[in-house]
VMD Tcl script that draws the C-alpha trace (Angstrom):
set ca {
  {-33.16 -3.52 21.03}
  {-31.87 -4.29 17.55}
  {-34.59 -1.95 15.72}
  {-32.04 -0.51 13.72}
  {-28.49 -1.64 12.10}
  {-25.56 -1.14 14.70}
  {-22.63 0.54 13.43}
  {-20.14 -0.79 16.24}
  {-16.89 -2.19 14.58}
  {-15.91 -5.91 14.47}
  {-12.46 -6.98 15.64}
  {-12.00 -8.87 12.62}
  {-12.20 -5.94 10.35}
  {-9.25 -4.32 12.07}
  {-6.23 -4.87 9.72}
  {-4.01 -4.61 12.75}
  {-4.94 -8.25 13.76}
  {-2.11 -10.74 13.13}
  {-2.28 -14.15 11.57}
  {-2.60 -16.21 14.71}
  {-5.44 -14.17 16.00}
  {-7.33 -14.03 12.58}
  {-6.85 -17.91 11.93}
  {-8.30 -18.75 15.34}
  {-11.14 -16.60 14.59}
  {-11.85 -18.22 11.38}
  {-11.51 -21.77 13.00}
  {-14.44 -21.10 15.37}
  {-16.44 -19.38 12.60}
  {-16.34 -22.53 10.70}
  {-17.68 -24.11 14.02}
  {-20.54 -21.71 14.04}
  {-21.43 -21.94 10.24}
  {-21.59 -25.72 10.57}
  {-23.87 -25.89 13.63}
  {-26.15 -23.01 12.18}
  {-26.46 -24.71 8.68}
  {-24.83 -21.49 7.31}
  {-23.79 -23.29 4.01}
  {-27.25 -24.72 2.77}
  {-28.98 -21.81 1.21}
  {-26.14 -20.90 -1.04}
  {-25.71 -24.66 -2.11}
  {-29.41 -24.92 -2.64}
  {-29.30 -21.68 -4.85}
  {-26.36 -23.13 -6.76}
  {-28.22 -26.29 -7.35}
  {-31.32 -24.10 -8.74}
  {-28.87 -22.35 -10.96}
  {-27.52 -25.51 -12.58}
  {-30.81 -27.01 -13.02}
  {-32.41 -24.06 -14.74}
  {-29.41 -22.92 -16.67}
  {-28.30 -26.32 -17.75}
  {-24.84 -25.38 -17.06}
  {-22.21 -28.19 -16.95}
  {-19.40 -25.76 -16.35}
  {-19.41 -22.86 -13.92}
  {-17.14 -19.82 -12.65}
  {-17.82 -19.14 -9.15}
  {-16.60 -16.09 -7.08}
  {-17.00 -16.04 -3.37}
  {-16.96 -12.59 -2.04}
  {-15.65 -11.99 1.50}
  {-14.31 -15.72 1.52}
  {-12.92 -15.81 4.87}
  {-11.32 -19.17 5.50}
  {-12.57 -20.73 2.15}
  {-15.00 -23.03 4.06}
  {-17.73 -22.03 1.77}
  {-15.84 -22.89 -1.33}
  {-14.86 -26.22 0.01}
  {-18.45 -27.00 0.29}
  {-19.13 -25.82 -3.23}
  {-16.18 -27.97 -4.68}
  {-17.84 -30.86 -3.09}
  {-21.43 -29.85 -4.41}
  {-19.92 -29.59 -8.05}
  {-18.43 -32.90 -7.80}
  {-21.70 -34.34 -6.51}
  {-23.78 -32.55 -9.16}
  {-21.45 -33.17 -12.15}
  {-20.54 -29.56 -12.59}
  {-16.96 -28.65 -13.39}
  {-16.10 -25.45 -11.57}
  {-13.67 -22.76 -11.70}
  {-13.44 -21.33 -8.39}
  {-12.21 -17.76 -7.11}
  {-12.18 -16.29 -3.74}
  {-11.87 -12.85 -3.01}
  {-10.95 -11.28 0.58}
  {-9.06 -8.29 1.50}
  {-7.12 -9.80 4.18}
  {-4.05 -11.67 3.31}
  {-4.51 -13.85 6.47}
  {-7.74 -15.32 4.64}
  {-5.75 -17.05 1.95}
  {-2.87 -18.28 4.22}
  {-5.65 -19.87 6.61}
  {-7.59 -21.38 3.58}
  {-4.73 -22.90 1.93}
  {-3.77 -24.55 5.37}
  {-7.24 -25.57 6.25}
  {-8.19 -26.75 2.75}
  {-4.95 -28.07 1.02}
  {-5.38 -28.91 -2.79}
  {-8.73 -26.91 -2.65}
  {-8.46 -25.62 -6.43}
  {-9.11 -21.88 -5.73}
  {-7.71 -18.82 -7.18}
  {-7.41 -16.15 -4.45}
  {-7.89 -12.65 -5.02}
  {-6.64 -10.43 -2.18}
  {-8.12 -6.95 -2.60}
  {-10.91 -4.80 -1.69}
  {-13.60 -5.67 -3.64}
  {-14.49 -2.35 -5.17}
  {-10.95 -2.41 -6.65}
  {-11.29 -5.56 -8.38}
  {-10.37 -5.32 -12.16}
  {-13.67 -4.29 -13.98}
  {-13.06 -6.91 -16.68}
  {-13.37 -9.97 -14.02}
  {-16.71 -11.47 -14.44}
  {-18.15 -14.77 -13.24}
  {-21.02 -17.10 -14.14}
  {-22.03 -16.97 -10.39}
  {-21.20 -14.81 -7.52}
  {-21.78 -15.91 -3.98}
  {-21.79 -13.82 -0.92}
  {-22.20 -15.34 2.56}
  {-22.26 -13.89 6.04}
  {-20.30 -10.84 4.54}
  {-22.74 -7.92 3.80}
  {-23.23 -6.93 7.32}
  {-19.65 -5.66 7.49}
  {-20.68 -3.10 5.03}
  {-22.63 0.49 5.76}
  {-25.46 1.26 3.78}
  {-23.86 3.48 0.93}
  {-21.53 0.61 0.50}
  {-24.28 -1.89 0.51}
  {-26.19 -0.09 -2.36}
  {-22.99 0.08 -4.49}
  {-22.39 -3.54 -3.72}
  {-25.70 -4.67 -4.90}
  {-24.90 -3.08 -8.38}
  {-21.59 -4.45 -8.25}
  {-22.96 -7.84 -7.79}
  {-25.40 -7.48 -10.91}
  {-22.43 -6.34 -13.19}
  {-20.18 -9.14 -12.14}
  {-22.63 -12.11 -12.44}
  {-23.35 -13.47 -16.01}
  {-26.02 -15.95 -14.68}
  {-26.91 -14.99 -11.42}
  {-25.94 -13.79 -7.68}
  {-26.76 -14.65 -4.36}
  {-26.25 -13.11 -0.91}
  {-27.09 -15.00 2.34}
  {-26.82 -12.93 5.82}
  {-28.06 -12.68 9.24}
  {-31.55 -11.68 10.44}
  {-31.35 -8.86 12.97}
  {-33.41 -10.04 15.93}
  {-33.11 -10.43 19.88}
  {-33.68 -14.27 19.60}
  {-30.43 -15.13 17.75}
  {-28.63 -12.59 19.51}
  {-29.18 -14.25 22.66}
  {-28.73 -17.68 21.54}
  {-25.42 -16.74 20.28}
  {-24.30 -14.54 23.12}
  {-24.86 -17.68 25.33}
  {-23.61 -20.32 22.65}
  {-20.06 -18.82 22.15}
  {-19.42 -18.55 25.76}
  {-20.58 -22.29 26.54}
  {-18.27 -23.38 23.81}
  {-15.40 -21.45 25.07}
  {-14.91 -19.86 21.51}
  {-12.18 -17.55 20.55}
  {-12.52 -14.01 22.18}
  {-12.62 -12.34 18.73}
  {-15.61 -14.63 17.94}
  {-17.06 -13.78 21.34}
  {-17.11 -10.16 20.71}
  {-17.76 -10.00 16.97}
  {-20.79 -12.73 17.07}
  {-23.28 -10.73 18.52}
  {-21.97 -7.63 16.81}
  {-22.48 -9.35 13.54}
  {-26.09 -9.98 14.38}
  {-26.84 -6.27 15.37}
  {-25.13 -5.22 12.17}
  {-27.66 -7.74 10.33}
  {-30.87 -7.10 8.44}
  {-34.52 -6.99 8.54}
  {-36.77 -7.70 5.72}
  {-37.53 -3.90 5.24}
  {-33.81 -3.22 5.29}
  {-33.20 -5.46 2.27}
  {-36.30 -4.27 0.34}
  {-35.20 -0.66 0.91}
  {-31.65 -1.32 -0.06}
  {-32.51 -3.19 -3.44}
  {-34.87 -0.43 -4.45}
  {-32.22 2.23 -3.97}
  {-29.70 0.21 -5.91}
  {-32.24 -0.27 -8.56}
  {-31.25 -3.95 -8.72}
  {-34.01 -6.47 -9.40}
  {-33.88 -9.47 -6.68}
  {-35.80 -11.98 -4.72}
  {-35.59 -11.83 -1.17}
  {-36.39 -15.03 0.95}
  {-36.15 -16.57 4.40}
  {-33.56 -19.21 5.25}
  {-33.80 -21.27 8.21}
  {-32.56 -20.33 10.80}
  {-32.54 -16.74 11.00}
  {-31.00 -15.72 7.70}
  {-32.05 -13.58 4.62}
  {-31.05 -14.26 1.39}
  {-31.20 -12.08 -1.87}
  {-30.89 -13.49 -5.31}
  {-30.52 -11.75 -8.67}
  {-30.15 -13.33 -12.13}
  {-31.77 -16.64 -13.46}
  {-32.16 -18.54 -10.21}
}
mol new
graphics top color blue
foreach p $ca { graphics top sphere $p radius 0.5 }
foreach p [lrange $ca 0 end-1] q [lrange $ca 1 end] { graphics top cylinder $p $q radius 0.2 }
display resetview
């Protein structure tokens, strides 16, 4: 079970989903992310990046930004750390921006609704972050994405995503049902884990991409991959 990555589709990736369904799923995904400490690895990496580079101002792009919850935490981090931020969010779903603006009114974010591989080549950022998104990509896309991250980030880039393992699969399977979460989340949550990664997966993908990167474990059941200076 789960020895290899699943190619099963997630409902959220279906462009036919309407705003109400998409927004309800994003609401419950934020709950899961809070409970599973999903924001911590990215915020710790940003802290290390600011400390090592001495940056007092930073442009940050969040790839697969979803409901904007990560960037809301990044904005709070910048305020605490005294780092002025220029925030940008990239997501191909128009529902993502609509949900985020309703959920986080006043959050100073430039939204880019586009496929990541169609982003203007001139667009570059000090830091590029990506949390719980890469499992949506197949392996050829992932190799291209790692190269994309390397080319877009001036100071560094950071990926955080799920460890593919029966234990988190079972915990999540039970948890989303006990908490009566949205049906899309009930379906997609375990599919996401099945589409997740092992240590060997990330090492192989980084080698295929030819991208220097540091692979680390993050509690609970996450792998992080970082390139650049932090």
